[in-house]
N, C-alpha and C positions, 0 to 999 in steps of 0.2 A: 082478314077482311079489312081491318083498319089500315094496315100497311099498304094494301093495294089501292084503297081509296085515297090515302095520302099521296101515294106515288102518282096516281092518275091526276089528282089535283095539281101536284107539283109540275108534271109535264104540261098540263093545260096552261098553267101560269107562265111557264117558259115559252110556250108557243104564242100566247097572247102578248107577252113582253116583246118577243122578237118581231111579231107582226106590227106592233105599235112603233117599235124603233125603226122599222124599215119603211113604213108608210107615212109617218108624220114628217112634216117639214119644220115644225117648231122645235127648237132645241130643248125647251123645258119639257115638252111632251115626250121627247126622245129619252130624256133623263129619267122621267117617271116610268117609261116603258122598260128601260134597263133595270130599274129598281124592282119592278114586278117580276122580270125574268130572274133576277137575283134571289128574290124570295122563293120562287119556284125551285131553284137549285137547292136552297136550304131545306125545303120541304122534302125533296127527293132524297137528300142525304140523310135526313132523320128517318125517313121511311125505310131506307136500306138498312139502317142500324137497328131497326125494331125487331124484337123477337117475342113471339106470343108466349104468354105465361111466365115471363121472367120479371124480375123486380129491379129496382134502382141499384146501381153499384155502390152500395154502402155496406161496409163490413163492420160488424159489431160482435159482441160476445155471443149472441144467439146463433150466429152463422159461422160454421167452421170453414177452414180454407178448402177442404175437399167438397163441401156442399156448395161453396160459392161458385165453383166452375159451372154447375148446372142450374143455379138459381138466379144469377145476375146477368145483366146484359153488358155488352162491351161499351165502355164509356168513350172510346176513341171517336166514333162518329159524332157524338154530342159535342166533344171538345173541338172537333174540326168545324162544326156548324157555328159554334160560338166565335171561333176565330174568323170564320168567313163573314159573319155578321159585322164584326168590328172592321174588317178590311173593306167590306161593301159600303159601310157608312162613310169611311174615309174617302173611297173612290167617288161616292155620290157627292160629298162635300166639295171635292176637287172639281168635279164636273160642273157643279153649281157655281163655283168661283170662276171657272172659265166662261160659263154662260153669262155671268154678270159683266165680266170684262169685255166680252164680245158685244153685249148690249150697250155698254158705255161707248164703244168704238163706233158701231154702226147704227145704233138706235133701232135695232130690229133683232128679233130672234128667229127670223126665217132663214133656213140654211141656204136658200137660193141667193141670198144677198152677199154671201161670202165667196166671191169668185176670183179673188186675186191669185190664187194658186192653181187655177185650172190650166190644163195643158193647151 
């Protein structure tokens, strides 16, 4: 139940983010929309890795190796999401730096003002 709710919320965030990125003409709003979509992807990845009734992947003396297979969840999706968060923050920072330079050049954040490379 929790995994389905998290997955539905994640897909909703992805759709909201893509809609915002495709319908806005302001570069900053597009960057925020991409960040919302990125958060949705993270939520879907965490929901995919969730297994009901299992515990955190921490081995100690109370859990034997044979019990661990049936009692803990796979830590790989969590590690992938942590890596994706760091990469997403770097990409967002790069997009914001590009937006700042574009604003310095044209004094506008409207995507329609940047027509030099049109066919």
